[in-house]
C-alpha positions, 0 to 999 in steps of 0.5 A: 208394790208398796215396797217397791214404790217405797224403795224408789221413793224420790231421795230428799231428806229434810234438813241441810245437806252438808257442805265442807267449810272453806280452807284458809285463803292465806298463803303463809303461816307468819306475817314474815312470810315462809323463809327460804332457809335457816342459818347454817349450823352444824354444817346444814342449813334446812330449806324450806319448800313451799307447797311440797309434799310430805314424805310419807315415813317423815321420821327416816328424814332423820336418817337413824336406824335405831330411831326407825327400829323404835317407831316401827315398834311402836307402831306394832305394839302400842296399846293406845294405838290398838285401843284406837283401831278397835274403836274405828272397827266398832264404828264401822261394824255399828254403820254396817249395822244402821244400813239394815234400816233400809230393807224389810225386816222379816221375821219367823215366829212359832209357838205351842201352847196348851189352854183350856178356852172359856166356854159360856155353856153351862154343864158343858166341860171346859176342853184342853186344846193343843194350839201350834202356830207358824207365822212369818211377818215382814215390815218396812219403814217409808222414809219419806221425810229422811229421817233414817238416812240422816241417822246413817249419814251421821253414823258414816260421819261417826266413823269418819271421826273415829278413823281420823282420831286413830289417824291423830293417835297414830301420828301423835305416837310417832311423834312421842317416839321421835321427840322421847328418843331425841330427848333421850340421846340429848340428855345421854350425851349431856350426862357424859359431858357433865360427868367429864366437867366433874372430873375435870373440876375435881382435878382444879379443886385438888390442884388448887388446895395443894397451891393453897396449902403450899401458900402460893393461891389465896383459900378463897380460890379453893372455896369458889371451885368447890362451889362451881363443883358443888353447882355442876354436881347437883346438875347432874342428877337432874339430867340423869333423871330426864335421862331415864324418863325419856327411856321409861317413856320410850318403853311405854310408847313401844308397848314394854315395860321399862324394867324389861326393855333396854335397847341399845342407846341412841347417840345424838350425832347419829340424828342428823338434821332434815336438810329439805322440809316441805311445807304445804300450804294452809289450804291443804292443811285442813286436808293433812292433819287428822284432827282438823278432819276429825273436827270436819266429820264432828261438825258433819254428824252435827248437821245430819242430827239436824236433819234427824230431829227434823225429820221426827216433826214429820209423819212416819209410815209404816208397812207390814204383813204377815202370813201363817197358819193356826192348828190344833195338831202339828199335822194340821198345821199345813193341811187345814183351813188355819191359814191367816194373813194381814197386810197393812199400812201404819201412820204415826205423826206427832200432833202434840209433844209440849214443844219437845220435837221443836227444842230438840231440833233448836237443840241440834241447830245449837250443837251444830253451831258449837261444832262448827265453832270447835272446827274453826278453832282446830284449824287455828291452833294448826295453823298456830302450831306450824308457825310456831315450829317454823319460827322456832327452827329459824331460831334454832338454826341461829342459836346453834350456830352462835352456840357452836362458835361459843364451843368453837373459841373455847376450844381454840382457847383451850388449845392455846392454853395447853400450847402455853402450858407446854411452852412453861407460860401457863399453869395446868390450872389454867389448862383445866379452866380452859376445858372446863369452859370448852366443856360447858359450852359443848353442854349448851350446844348439845342441848340447842342440837337437841332442841333444833331436832325436836323442833323439826319433827314438831314441824312434821307433826304440825303439818299432820304428817302423811304416814298415818294416811299410808297405815290406815290405807294398809289397815283397811286393805287388811 
């Protein structure tokens, strides 16, 4: 009867009931508002769709099969993601264990001893007895003030924390894989263009040295070209180092040893700039970014801890009962008069703890205020990252458009110089100089293209993506 009353006790619990913070009220990420689209660069403008829905597999909007394959491989084999998923499963199992407090705790005990009891009569021998016991005990904690419920509430919040931290690991992994692949493709293109430029500069140096020996040009022209050649050659090792670092990074992201991973290279021209870029509203960003959701779950856990600390200041009631048998032989264990039983209720209430319980509650409130400030900072950081990426795409398009015009002008200069050379109006050195200028413009434009692609990926990541949600649902259903 007492257990039934406990199970149906009022569901009140001391401490605050958690209320999620209100989302941002603004509808824009930057003071300039949301641009309709970027400038047209490389034949494509990026159009922004306010209140649009992010694609689940956002990296597929780059339309690069090699990139898709690397992301899939990273999701399947990255050790950091596996570790995060294992931590999530651990927190879920700990929550299931925590639910056990809502049920009666039943235990069975058995014992066998051989003893010589004390006999106070002089001259009487001390008997030796065998004592067998078998008993069962049941106990139940009446959660009158909700301390146990708040504890489990905190465990549920911790599961949410771990779930969203796993999602953040997933999103970061995908973003890093996309970014490293774009870097690798960009550096590879720049290395090839730089190698071509070095070859052309070497030809210029050879021709100019020949002309200097013939006395048709001053030797200072040779020194100027040699200086330019040496400077360009000095750029190549740094580009090659960045290229190898990008490849090693991708290998680590996909869970492979750098020495054992040798996939086909990805051409920068095979990665397309997504034309349509959906933008979630700031009020929705707090429900999309896993780091913001994890900060909210941390805030929920801190709120529950206030309830736990508050409940510790109130009495605790425990119901208990046991029934068993005691006998000197196993045959008489169930047939003899040795049955024993007991039922009861225990009340424990704190009286004086030197202010410890009060200040523990104050500490829990302080922890909540700290979590609230951290949540607000996380939201601000998320808004900042989206604003930065959004403006970066606008500036990237303008930069690439200008770099493309520069490259086109250099290409036209080269075409006209070659025509003059064929007509005898220009020497071959002039052709090589024009070709060098054209290749330098190409190297600059390649860097701008790669940056535009990386900033597009950064915007998807800053918006929180939605692929992690699909992965999480798949993981929970498996």
